[in-house]
FIMARMAR-334089 format. One record per residue (C-alpha): x, z, y. Coordinates in steps of 0.001 Angstrom, whole numbers, plus 500000, padded with zeros to 6 digits. Example, Ala and Ser with C-alpha at 12.3 -4.5 7.8 and 13.67 -1.06 7.14 Angstrom:
BEGIN
512300507800495500/513670507140498940/
! end
This chain:
BEGIN
166960895428284925/167007892630282392/163627891441283652/164908891358287140/167957889384286103/165799886828284320/163611886418287250/166590886026289453/168146883646287122/165017881607287040/164938881506290803/168603880430290987/167844877743288420/164843876482290155/166752876522293545/169468874571292028/167122872058290659/165291871681293987/168622871563295810/169759868723293437/166537866785293948/166759867175297539/170453865994297430/169518863066295331/166642862084297719/168913862323300643/171552860334298932/169146857592297908/167825857696301580/171181857386302900/172097854488300691/168888852853301756/169878853244305398/173257852067304828/172126848973303054/169764848289305876/172459848471308335/174846846270306250/171993843634305973/171336843969309711/175059843587310370/175448840629308062/172392838926309708/173736839523313139/177206838222312112/175731835163310493/173568834567313707/176761835182315877/178670832631313750/175913830105313941/175549830664317787/179201830242317989/179321827047315933/176343825733318083/178157826597321406/181432825043319938/179436821802319089/177763821790322486/181292822225324265/182588819440322058/179942817032323083/180367817893326786/184085817318326554/183672814183324639/181145812765327224/183341813834330042/186317812116328372/184143808798327815/182995808897331415/186478809257332628/187816806602330391/185058804161331730/185887805046335287/189523804421334729/188799801079333098/186531799978335859/189060801050338439/191854799021336511/189555796050336418/188810796237340078/192452796615340874/193064793407338895/190514791621340918/192041792955344085/195544791910342994/194181788421342039/192621787783345453/195721789210347208/197947786969345233/195761783923345965/196021784864349581/199783785125349396/200240781781347595/197947780012350260/200047781456353081/203366780421351296/202407776799350590/204938774210351874/204086772832355322/202874769455353918/200548771041351262/199472773732353844/198517770988356266/196624769126353546/194650772142352784/193799772973356280/192811769392357001/190445769403353859/188864772709355093/188282771274358545/186625768142357110/184499770262354832/183473772552357648/182905769957360282/179324769322361331/179580766855364202/183084765256363831/184109766269367442/185171769918366839/188267771489368042/190694773043365512/191906776498366403/194886777976364337/197064781107364573/200092780644366837/202463780207363988/200496777518362101/199741775596365345/203446775435366026/204470774210362655/201484772146361264/198943771781364084/199490768154364785/199630767353360993/196356769130360389/194436767255363208/195908763962362135/195234764514358446/191579765771359043/190794762659361150/192247760328358582/190150762039355810/187014761659358109/187910757983358771/188340757310355039/184941758911354417/183289756885357338/184970753618357362/183651752097354068/180006752889355235/180252752013358984/181413748584359964/181311747658363700/177950746165363449/176322749074361953/174990750332365112/172562747503365152/171151748303361725/168895750996360279/172039752782359112/172237753997362680/170012756848361721/172503758526359285/173921761916359751/175504762970363086/178951763405361813/179145759905360476/177696758417363681/180040760333365944/183031759706363642/182373755876363495/181920755783367327/185256757586367678/186987755066365350/185490752131367233/186790753434370548/190257754501369061/189651758122370070/190360761274367929/187331762864366241/188818766401365647/191334767788368280/193806770562368173/192918773225370632/195674774676372840/194148778021372080/195177780207369040/193302782816367026/194478786159365425/194304785527361724/196506785373358732/195909781652358078/193191779149357776/191295777866360998/188340778049363206/186359774997364202/184663775037367603/182121772669369105/181108774042372527/179869777614371813/179371776974368140/182158778181365828/182787777968362228/185190780616360912/187330779303358059/190120782011358223/191494782702354788/190467786336354912/186886785181355501/186904782359352903/188281784836350202/185799787482351073/182860784979350836/184254783749347524/184327787344346164/180771787895347292/179636784678345578/181370785676342492/179904789255342528/177495788698339532/180314787109337498/182742789785338397/180211792583337608/179408790964334248/183133791190333479/183550794668334687/180648796136333046/180523794289329838/
! end
């Protein structure tokens, strides 16, 4: 019996040792697996953090760019509004000039736009009533002042008779005591300014047209200011 007990005890001892070895091996393997998962988890967490940081950076850049563009648009809009307001104020001041100054202005515009010296001056109904006669008289006086020093009565017999048509026509009108520019009985729909007509040829000098042309001529300068 003692021999059997010894053998049994030996088997039990060997079994315990084997079980402990297996347990130790399993424990080591489990620790290895756990460490692997921890490492993977940390790597993924780090990658997620980096990706989150990159996404946040890209979002910030997009928002910053959008804000910058919006600020530029608003600044441009504000500058354009200022230019619009400037020309609107100029138009308002022109229309509110006292009658004498207003007539002087229209007379100078008529002389500047005149090509032959025999055009009709067309105004809107209000301006024709209040300053029409003044404009025609002042315009003719300005033409006479330009022409008289250059065109004495005998000038038609000289080579100077070949000078530009406006001067010739104006001098001839002066010599015969007739008006050069005449006030038309017709009126035109416009805020202010005038239209010159010689037969079928018309020159539009309405304020709205003059201011629009001025803006077009200043386009490069205005753009330089707005986009600087």
